[in-house]
C-alpha positions in Angstrom: -93.0 -12.2 4.3 -92.7 -16.1 3.8 -89.7 -17.7 5.3 -87.8 -20.4 3.2 -85.8 -22.0 6.1 -85.1 -25.7 6.4 -84.9 -25.2 10.2 -86.4 -23.2 12.8 -84.4 -20.6 14.2 -84.2 -20.1 18.1 -82.9 -17.0 19.8 -79.3 -17.1 20.3 -79.5 -14.8 23.5 -76.1 -13.1 22.4 -74.4 -16.1 23.6 -70.6 -15.5 23.5 -68.5 -17.3 20.7 -65.2 -17.4 19.1 -64.5 -17.7 15.3 -61.1 -19.6 14.6 -60.2 -18.4 11.3 -57.3 -20.9 10.5 -54.1 -22.1 11.9 -51.9 -19.5 13.5 -54.5 -16.9 13.5 -56.2 -15.3 16.5 -59.5 -16.0 17.4 -62.4 -13.5 16.5 -65.0 -12.6 19.3 -68.5 -12.6 18.3 -72.0 -13.3 19.7 -74.9 -15.7 18.5 -77.8 -13.8 17.5 -80.1 -16.8 16.5 -79.1 -20.5 15.9 -80.8 -23.4 14.2 -79.7 -26.9 13.6 -78.3 -25.8 10.0 -76.3 -22.6 11.1 -76.7 -19.5 13.0 -76.8 -15.4 12.8 -73.7 -13.9 14.4 -72.9 -10.4 15.4 -69.3 -9.3 15.0 -67.2 -6.0 15.7 -66.5 -6.4 11.7 -67.2 -8.6 9.2 -64.2 -7.5 7.0 -61.5 -10.1 7.1 -63.4 -13.0 8.5 -62.9 -16.0 5.8 -65.4 -18.0 4.0 -65.0 -20.9 6.1 -63.9 -21.2 9.7 -64.6 -23.0 13.1 -67.1 -21.5 15.5 -67.2 -22.5 19.3 -69.9 -21.1 21.4 -68.7 -20.7 24.6 -71.4 -22.8 26.6 -70.5 -25.9 24.3 -67.4 -28.0 24.3 -67.4 -28.3 20.5 -66.4 -26.3 17.4 -68.6 -26.3 14.4 -67.1 -26.0 10.9 -68.9 -23.0 9.4 -69.3 -21.5 5.6 -70.4 -17.8 5.4 -74.0 -17.7 4.1 -74.2 -14.0 3.9 -73.1 -10.8 5.4 -75.2 -7.8 6.2 -73.9 -4.2 7.0 -70.5 -4.5 8.7 -71.7 -6.3 11.8 -74.1 -9.2 11.1 -73.3 -12.3 9.1 -75.1 -15.8 8.8 -73.3 -19.1 8.8 -74.1 -22.5 7.4 -72.5 -25.5 9.6 -71.1 -27.8 7.2 -70.5 -30.7 9.7 -71.6 -32.0 13.1 -69.8 -30.4 16.0 -66.3 -31.9 16.7 -64.5 -32.4 20.1 -62.3 -29.2 21.0 -58.6 -30.4 21.6 -57.4 -29.0 24.9 -54.8 -26.1 24.6 
């Protein structure tokens, strides 16, 4: 099978991350299955209810990335495209 990816994927080592769906909504826990400069593969408890756009914060980073859902596969796996450069996280 030929891959048509623009960037090379790297293993995500199941790093912990948080999906921030929007203002006033609780973050959703997930893990990073794989990652590249342009996006990531995520594993979640359920893809149901996750919006098409959101911010993703990988626990080992101090920034959030704006994301757009690229695909959803089965109820637990999804791919996202990073739509901007990482931004600094405001202290809570």
